C-alpha positions in Angstrom: 71.6 113.1 86.9 69.2 112.1 89.4 67.2 109.2 88.5 63.3 109.0 88.4 61.7 106.2 90.1 59.5 104.1 88.0 56.2 105.8 89.0 58.2 109.3 88.1 58.9 108.1 84.9 55.4 107.3 84.2 54.0 110.6 85.4 56.3 112.9 83.6 55.4 111.1 80.6 51.6 111.0 81.2 50.9 112.5 78.0 53.0 109.9 76.0 51.0 107.0 78.1 48.0 108.1 78.3 44.8 105.8 76.5 42.4 106.7 74.2 38.9 108.0 75.9 37.2 104.7 74.9 39.7 102.6 76.8 39.3 105.0 80.2 35.8 104.9 79.7 35.9 100.7 79.4 38.0 100.5 82.1 35.3 102.4 84.1 32.5 100.6 83.0 34.2 97.2 83.8 34.7 98.2 87.6 31.4 99.1 88.1 29.2 96.4 89.4 25.9 97.5 87.9 27.0 98.2 84.2 25.5 95.8 81.7 27.2 94.1 78.3 25.0 96.4 76.4 26.9 99.4 78.3 30.2 98.1 77.5 29.0 97.5 73.4 27.8 100.8 73.2 31.2 102.3 74.5 32.9 100.2 72.2 30.9 101.1 69.3 32.0 104.8 69.4 35.2 103.1 67.8 34.5 101.8 64.7 38.0 100.3 63.9 37.7 98.9 67.5 34.8 97.4 67.1 35.9 95.7 63.7 38.9 94.4 64.8 37.6 92.7 68.2 34.9 91.1 65.8 37.6 89.9 63.3 39.6 88.5 66.2 36.3 86.7 67.9 35.7 85.3 64.6 39.0 84.1 63.8 41.0 80.6 64.1 41.7 82.1 67.6 38.7 81.2 69.3 37.2 79.0 66.3 33.6 79.5 67.2 31.3 77.2 65.3 28.7 80.5 64.5 29.4 83.7 63.2 29.5 86.4 66.0 28.4 89.5 64.6 27.9 92.0 67.5 29.9 93.1 70.3 26.8 92.4 72.9 27.1 88.5 71.3 30.8 88.8 71.9 30.5 89.4 75.4 28.3 86.9 75.9 30.6 84.0 74.3 33.9 85.1 75.7 32.8 87.1 78.9 33.2 90.8 79.7 36.8 90.7 81.3 38.2 89.0 78.3 37.1 91.2 75.9 37.8 94.4 77.8 41.5 92.7 77.9 41.5 92.3 73.9 40.2 95.6 73.6 42.9 96.9 75.8 45.2 95.1 74.0 44.3 96.1 70.7 43.6 99.8 72.1 47.5 99.7 73.3 49.2 98.2 70.0 47.7 100.9 67.7 48.7 103.7 70.6 52.1 102.6 70.8 53.1 101.9 66.9 55.3 104.7 67.0 59.2 103.7 68.3 62.3 105.6 67.5 63.3 103.3 65.2 67.2 104.0 65.6 66.2 101.4 68.6 63.8 99.0 67.7 61.2 99.0 64.7 57.5 98.5 65.8 57.5 95.3 64.0 60.1 93.8 66.1 58.6 94.8 69.2 55.3 93.7 68.5 56.1 90.5 67.0 57.9 89.4 69.9 55.3 90.6 72.1 52.5 88.7 69.9 55.2 85.5 70.4 55.3 85.5 73.9 51.3 86.0 74.2 50.8 83.1 71.9 53.0 80.7 73.8 51.2 81.6 77.0 47.9 81.2 75.4 49.3 78.0 74.2 50.9 77.0 77.5 47.8 77.3 79.5 45.6 75.6 77.0 48.0 72.6 77.0 48.1 71.9 80.6 44.7 72.7 80.8 44.8 75.8 83.1 42.2 78.8 83.2 42.2 82.1 81.7 43.9 81.5 78.3 42.9 85.1 77.3 44.3 86.5 80.4 48.1 85.3 80.0 47.5 86.1 76.4 47.1 89.8 77.1 49.7 89.6 79.8 52.2 88.3 77.2 51.3 91.1 75.0 52.0 93.8 77.5 55.1 91.8 78.9 57.5 94.2 77.4 55.4 97.5 77.7 58.2 98.9 80.3 60.9 98.5 77.7 58.6 100.7 75.2 58.1 103.3 77.5 61.9 103.4 78.3 62.5 104.0 74.6 59.6 106.6 74.2 61.0 108.4 77.3 64.7 108.0 77.4 65.6 107.1 74.0 69.0 108.4 74.6 69.5 106.4 77.5 67.9 103.2 75.8 70.5 103.9 72.9 73.2 103.6 75.2 72.0 100.4 77.0 71.5 98.7 73.3 74.8 99.9 72.6 76.5 98.2 75.0 74.4 94.9 74.7 75.7 95.0 70.9 79.3 95.2 72.0 79.0 92.4 74.5 75.7 90.4 73.7 77.0 88.5 76.8 75.7 91.3 78.9 72.2 90.9 80.6 70.2 93.9 79.4 67.8 93.7 82.4 71.2 94.8 84.9 71.8 97.5 82.1 68.3 98.8 82.5 68.8 98.6 86.4 72.0 100.4 86.3 70.8 103.1 84.0 67.1 103.6 85.1 67.1 102.1 88.4 64.3 99.5 87.5 64.2 97.0 84.7 61.4 97.1 82.2 59.4 94.7 84.2 59.0 96.8 86.9 58.5 99.9 84.7 55.6 97.9 82.8 54.2 97.1 86.3 53.7 100.5 87.3 52.5 101.7 83.7 49.8 98.8 83.7 48.8 99.7 87.4 48.3 103.4 86.3 46.1 102.2 83.7 44.0 100.9 86.0 44.4 97.0 84.8 44.1 94.2 87.2 46.5 92.5 89.2 46.1 89.6 87.2 47.9 91.3 84.3 50.2 93.7 86.7 51.6 91.1 88.7 52.8 88.3 85.7 54.4 91.6 83.7 56.4 92.6 87.0 58.0 89.1 87.6 58.2 87.7 84.0 61.7 87.4 84.6 61.9 86.6 88.4 58.4 84.1 88.7 59.3 82.5 92.2 59.3 86.2 93.3 55.6 86.7 92.7 53.1 86.3 95.4 50.1 86.8 93.7 49.4 85.1 90.5 52.3 82.9 91.0 51.0 80.4 88.0 50.7 83.3 85.6 53.7 84.8 86.1 55.4 81.5 85.8 53.5 81.0 82.5 54.6 83.7 81.2 58.1 83.3 82.1 58.3 80.3 80.1 56.5 81.8 77.3 58.7 84.3 77.0 61.8 82.2 76.8 59.9 80.4 73.7 58.9 83.7 72.3 62.9 84.7 72.5 63.6 80.9 70.2 60.5 82.1 68.0 60.9 86.2 67.8 63.7 87.5 69.5 63.7 91.2 70.4 67.6 91.1 70.3 70.2 88.7 69.1 71.2 88.8 73.1 68.1 87.6 74.5 67.7 84.4 71.9 68.9 82.1 74.4 67.2 83.4 77.4 67.8 81.4 80.9 64.9 79.7 82.2 64.0 79.2 86.0 63.8 75.5 86.1 61.6 75.8 89.2 59.0 76.8 86.2 58.6 73.3 85.6 57.8 72.4 89.2 55.0 75.1 89.3 53.0 74.0 86.4 53.8 70.3 86.9 55.2 69.7 83.7 58.7 69.0 82.2 61.5 70.2 80.4 61.0 68.1 77.5 57.8 70.1 77.4 60.0 72.9 76.1 60.5 71.2 72.3 57.1 71.3 72.0 55.3 74.3 73.3 57.8 75.9 71.0 56.8 74.0 67.8 53.4 74.3 68.5 53.5 78.2 69.4 55.5 78.5 66.2 52.7 77.4 64.0 50.3 79.2 65.8 52.3 82.4 66.4 51.8 82.9 62.0 48.0 83.0 62.4 47.8 85.1 65.4 50.3 87.6 64.2 48.1 88.2 61.2 45.4 89.0 63.7 47.0 91.3 66.0 49.5 93.1 63.8 48.6 92.7 60.0 51.4 94.9 59.6 53.8 92.2 60.1 54.4 89.8 57.5 54.6 86.2 59.2 57.4 84.7 59.0 
């Protein structure tokens, strides 16, 4: 059977992966230089559930602001337009992709792993004094979105990959994906994020989170996401075979850190994860 390119697989399943109108309008406004905070707030306000969840996130321990933020306009003022867009998109994507063929992986297992990665990414950036913690958080939430598309678009092919992994958990799941699809979930995820009109600051780290040394843009973010994924597989592995994911040791040089930091960041991320998962995925009971 002729393999579809990543772009062709996305286009073939465009109905499955299309985002709600509010997401499309939000993206268009963010890219419109003359749009105002009120314009963006008005679009978000058309989705009551999204509005409520964003205000819950902004008023949670995730930000720990000293005073109540009670409007989306105020939320934009305190965290920024792009950051709120990223949080809104992540929230909408979790809502959209909450149905996965459960013979492959449960939605709870999928999103708890991705939230663990997002939590670790934000913790790494914060503790190392880097910029844009929300951006890497959203990249962490979306780092395996290509894998989810594989599952909903090609469940039989995906089931075969997982069966091979079950029989021999020493196999490399990324290589199994490449053998079956012609690309791995990271490459497919990047194509999907690009289709959604998300910025390269999210697309590039997702694309290279297994190979950060190949990123020629947003290299710091790609390395953060690579390290965060290793941490997430210690906290909430998606599969048993990924619980000891190998780490590219060059990440320590890029991040100006050292291997001794791994245990500390894993411990901190594990504590923060329990609060974060309640905010972004309340259906999942924190362990």
